KEKE-3310 file (N, C-alpha, C; in steps of 0.2 Angstrom, whole numbers, plus 5000, padded with zeros to 4 digits):
npx = (4752:4737:4732:4720:4706:4693:4694:4701:4691:4681:4688:4689:4675:4672:4679:4672:4659:4662:4665:4652:4645:4651:4647:4634:4633:4637:4628:4614:4618:4631:4638:4651:4659:4652:4654:4668:4668:4661:4669:4679:4672:4668:4681:4684:4674:4676:4688:4686:4675:4681:4691:4683:4676:4685:4693:4689:4675:4675:4684:4677:4666:4671:4676:4666:4653:4640:4636:4633:4621:4621:4633:4630:4620:4627:4636:4626:4621:4633:4633:4622:4627:4639:4633:4627:4638:4646:4637:4637:4650:4651:4643:4640:4642:4632:4621:4604:4600:4611:4613:4602:4605:4617:4613:4604:4614:4622:4612:4610:4623:4625:4615:4620:4633:4629:4622:4633:4642:4634:4628:4635:4649:4651:4648:4657:4669:4668:4668:4680:4697:4709:4721:4717:4710:4719:4728:4719:4717:4730:4732:4722:4728:4738:4732:4725:4735:4735:4722:4708:4703:4693:4677:4680:4692:4700:4695:4695:4683:4671:4672:4673:4661:4652:4656:4652:4639:4635)
npy = (6462:6454:6437:6432:6425:6429:6442:6448:6447:6455:6467:6470:6471:6483:6492:6491:6495:6508:6513:6512:6521:6532:6533:6535:6547:6555:6562:6567:6573:6570:6563:6560:6558:6547:6537:6535:6530:6519:6511:6508:6501:6490:6484:6481:6473:6462:6457:6453:6444:6434:6430:6424:6415:6406:6402:6404:6400:6386:6380:6382:6375:6362:6360:6364:6357:6359:6371:6371:6375:6389:6392:6389:6398:6410:6408:6410:6423:6430:6427:6435:6447:6447:6447:6460:6468:6465:6470:6483:6486:6488:6499:6516:6530:6540:6533:6529:6519:6517:6522:6517:6503:6502:6505:6494:6484:6488:6487:6473:6468:6474:6467:6454:6455:6458:6446:6437:6442:6443:6431:6419:6420:6421:6407:6401:6405:6399:6386:6383:6384:6396:6395:6388:6398:6407:6401:6399:6413:6417:6410:6416:6429:6427:6423:6435:6442:6438:6439:6443:6459:6465:6461:6457:6451:6435:6422:6410:6409:6407:6394:6388:6392:6385:6372:6370:6372:6362)
npz = (5687:5686:5681:5681:5674:5675:5681:5670:5660:5666:5666:5652:5650:5657:5650:5637:5641:5644:5632:5626:5634:5629:5616:5618:5624:5614:5607:5596:5584:5581:5571:5565:5577:5583:5573:5575:5588:5587:5578:5588:5597:5589:5587:5601:5605:5596:5598:5612:5612:5604:5613:5623:5616:5611:5622:5636:5637:5631:5640:5653:5650:5649:5662:5671:5670:5673:5670:5656:5649:5651:5645:5632:5629:5630:5619:5609:5612:5608:5595:5590:5593:5585:5572:5572:5574:5562:5552:5556:5554:5540:5537:5535:5546:5544:5540:5540:5549:5557:5571:5577:5576:5583:5595:5598:5598:5609:5620:5619:5622:5635:5642:5641:5647:5660:5664:5663:5673:5685:5686:5680:5682:5696:5699:5691:5697:5710:5707:5701:5705:5710:5704:5692:5686:5684:5675:5664:5661:5658:5646:5639:5638:5629:5618:5615:5609:5596:5592:5581:5576:5569:5561:5548:5547:5546:5556:5569:5576:5569:5566:5578:5585:5576:5578:5591:5591:5583)
capx = (4746:4734:4730:4714:4702:4687:4696:4703:4685:4678:4691:4686:4668:4672:4681:4667:4654:4664:4664:4645:4643:4654:4643:4627:4634:4639:4622:4610:4621:4638:4639:4658:4661:4649:4657:4674:4667:4658:4675:4682:4667:4669:4687:4684:4670:4678:4694:4683:4671:4686:4694:4678:4674:4691:4697:4685:4669:4677:4687:4672:4661:4674:4678:4660:4648:4633:4635:4633:4616:4624:4638:4627:4616:4632:4638:4621:4622:4639:4631:4618:4632:4643:4629:4626:4645:4647:4633:4639:4657:4650:4639:4643:4639:4626:4616:4598:4600:4617:4612:4598:4608:4622:4609:4602:4620:4623:4607:4611:4629:4624:4612:4625:4638:4626:4622:4640:4645:4630:4625:4639:4656:4652:4648:4664:4674:4667:4670:4687:4702:4713:4726:4714:4707:4725:4730:4715:4719:4737:4730:4718:4732:4742:4727:4724:4740:4733:4715:4706:4701:4687:4674:4682:4698:4698:4696:4693:4677:4665:4673:4672:4653:4649:4657:4649:4632:4633)
capy = (6461:6448:6434:6429:6425:6433:6449:6450:6448:6461:6473:6471:6473:6490:6496:6491:6499:6515:6515:6512:6527:6538:6533:6537:6554:6559:6566:6566:6576:6569:6558:6558:6555:6541:6533:6534:6526:6512:6507:6506:6496:6484:6481:6479:6467:6457:6454:6450:6438:6429:6427:6420:6409:6402:6400:6404:6396:6379:6378:6382:6370:6356:6360:6365:6355:6361:6378:6370:6379:6396:6393:6389:6404:6415:6408:6413:6430:6432:6427:6440:6453:6447:6449:6467:6471:6464:6474:6490:6487:6490:6505:6523:6533:6544:6528:6530:6513:6516:6524:6512:6496:6502:6505:6487:6481:6490:6484:6466:6466:6475:6461:6448:6456:6457:6439:6434:6445:6442:6424:6413:6421:6418:6400:6398:6406:6395:6379:6383:6387:6402:6392:6386:6404:6411:6397:6401:6420:6417:6408:6422:6435:6424:6423:6442:6445:6436:6440:6447:6466:6467:6455:6455:6447:6428:6420:6403:6410:6404:6387:6386:6392:6380:6366:6369:6371:6356)
capz = (5683:5687:5675:5683:5668:5677:5682:5664:5656:5669:5664:5646:5651:5659:5644:5632:5643:5644:5625:5625:5637:5625:5610:5620:5626:5608:5605:5590:5578:5582:5566:5565:5584:5584:5569:5578:5594:5584:5576:5594:5600:5585:5589:5608:5605:5591:5602:5618:5610:5602:5619:5627:5612:5610:5628:5642:5636:5630:5647:5658:5647:5650:5669:5675:5665:5675:5666:5649:5646:5651:5640:5625:5628:5629:5612:5605:5612:5604:5588:5589:5593:5579:5566:5572:5573:5555:5549:5558:5551:5533:5537:5537:5552:5543:5538:5545:5554:5561:5578:5580:5576:5588:5602:5599:5600:5616:5624:5620:5625:5642:5645:5641:5652:5667:5665:5665:5679:5690:5686:5680:5684:5703:5699:5689:5703:5715:5705:5698:5709:5708:5699:5686:5683:5682:5669:5658:5660:5654:5639:5635:5636:5624:5612:5614:5604:5589:5591:5576:5578:5565:5558:5541:5548:5547:5563:5571:5579:5566:5566:5585:5586:5572:5581:5597:5590:5578)
cpx = (4743:4732:4724:4709:4696:4689:4698:4696:4681:4681:4689:4679:4668:4674:4676:4661:4656:4663:4656:4643:4645:4650:4636:4628:4636:4634:4620:4614:4628:4640:4647:4661:4658:4652:4664:4673:4665:4664:4679:4678:4668:4675:4687:4680:4672:4684:4691:4679:4676:4689:4689:4677:4679:4694:4692:4679:4671:4680:4682:4667:4664:4674:4672:4654:4641:4631:4634:4627:4618:4629:4635:4623:4621:4634:4632:4620:4627:4637:4627:4623:4636:4639:4628:4633:4647:4643:4635:4646:4656:4646:4643:4639:4632:4620:4610:4598:4606:4616:4608:4601:4613:4618:4606:4608:4622:4618:4608:4617:4629:4621:4617:4630:4635:4625:4628:4642:4641:4628:4631:4646:4656:4652:4655:4669:4674:4669:4677:4692:4705:4718:4723:4712:4714:4728:4726:4716:4725:4736:4727:4723:4737:4738:4726:4729:4739:4726:4713:4703:4695:4684:4676:4688:4696:4699:4693:4686:4671:4666:4671:4664:4650:4650:4653:4641:4630:4630)
cpy = (6454:6444:6430:6430:6430:6440:6452:6452:6454:6467:6475:6474:6480:6494:6496:6495:6506:6517:6516:6519:6533:6538:6537:6545:6559:6564:6564:6568:6575:6563:6555:6555:6548:6536:6531:6529:6519:6508:6505:6500:6490:6480:6478:6472:6461:6453:6450:6444:6432:6426:6422:6414:6404:6399:6399:6399:6388:6376:6377:6376:6363:6355:6361:6363:6357:6368:6377:6375:6386:6397:6393:6395:6410:6414:6411:6420:6433:6432:6433:6447:6453:6449:6457:6470:6470:6469:6482:6491:6489:6496:6511:6526:6537:6539:6529:6525:6513:6517:6518:6505:6496:6502:6498:6483:6482:6487:6477:6464:6468:6470:6455:6449:6455:6450:6435:6436:6443:6435:6419:6414:6419:6411:6397:6399:6401:6388:6378:6386:6393:6400:6391:6393:6408:6407:6399:6408:6421:6415:6413:6428:6433:6425:6430:6445:6443:6437:6445:6454:6468:6460:6453:6451:6439:6426:6413:6403:6407:6396:6384:6386:6386:6373:6365:6368:6365:6350)
cpz = (5684:5680:5676:5677:5670:5678:5675:5660:5659:5667:5657:5646:5653:5653:5639:5635:5643:5637:5623:5628:5632:5619:5612:5622:5620:5606:5598:5583:5577:5577:5566:5572:5585:5579:5572:5584:5592:5582:5582:5597:5596:5587:5596:5608:5601:5595:5608:5617:5608:5608:5623:5623:5611:5616:5634:5642:5635:5637:5652:5656:5649:5658:5673:5671:5667:5673:5659:5646:5646:5646:5633:5624:5627:5622:5607:5605:5609:5597:5586:5588:5587:5573:5566:5571:5565:5551:5550:5554:5543:5532:5538:5542:5550:5540:5543:5550:5559:5569:5581:5581:5582:5595:5603:5601:5607:5621:5625:5623:5633:5645:5646:5647:5659:5669:5667:5672:5685:5691:5686:5682:5692:5703:5697:5694:5708:5713:5703:5704:5706:5703:5692:5682:5680:5675:5663:5656:5656:5647:5635:5633:5630:5617:5610:5608:5597:5587:5585:5579:5574:5562:5552:5542:5549:5554:5564:5574:5576:5566:5573:5587:5582:5575:5587:5596:5585:5582)
residu = (MET:THR:THR:ASP:ALA:ILE:VAL:LEU:LEU:ARG:ASP:ASP:HIS:LYS:ALA:ILE:ARG:LYS:LEU:PHE:ARG:GLU:PHE:GLU:LYS:ALA:GLY:GLU:ASP:ALA:THR:GLN:THR:LYS:GLY:LYS:VAL:VAL:LYS:LYS:ILE:ILE:GLU:ALA:LEU:THR:VAL:HIS:THR:TYR:LEU:GLU:ASN:GLU:CYS:MET:TYR:PRO:GLU:VAL:ARG:LYS:LEU:VAL:PRO:GLU:LEU:GLU:ASP:ASP:ILE:LEU:GLU:SER:TYR:GLU:GLU:HIS:HIS:VAL:ALA:ASP:VAL:LEU:VAL:THR:GLU:LEU:SER:THR:MET:LYS:PRO:ASP:ASP:GLU:HIS:PHE:THR:ALA:LYS:THR:THR:VAL:LEU:ILE:GLU:ASN:VAL:ASP:HIS:HIS:ILE:ASP:GLU:GLU:GLU:ASN:GLU:TRP:PHE:PRO:LYS:VAL:ARG:GLU:SER:LEU:GLY:ARG:LYS:GLN:LEU:GLN:GLU:ILE:GLY:ALA:ARG:MET:GLN:GLU:LEU:ARG:LYS:LYS:ALA:PRO:THR:SER:PRO:ALA:GLN:PRO:SER:ALA:LEU:LYS:LYS:THR:VAL:ASP:ALA:VAL:LEU:ALA)
# end
């Protein structure tokens, strides 16, 4: 199994997008199904953003300073997703805003994934060697073991984002 950080993040992206399609295919009247899928989406996004915010972004910011603006934008996109995830985690699937809020989350995260994969992942791969990407990936795999799985769990995420944006 590879430890390449970009490969690991792309694998997460594929799994997250699969959950998004599952939600979209559930249909208008599939309240229970949508609720179960959203719980999985919340867990997947919480873990994924934790790994990026705690490991990938700080490393890329340090090692590839010309991507500073991209990293800061990514932190902000994560913040928007975190707000939506937090709100969804307290909602019931039959709430009138549940589907709309989930749809907005999906649209925002899809955009974010596209930017990462098409714009800055290629620049990161070009700037960092395979060895560095494997080292970052190995750290991400270690962090995954202790990553929060819901917005209610205490996490270093808020401290990290606050420190970056200060």
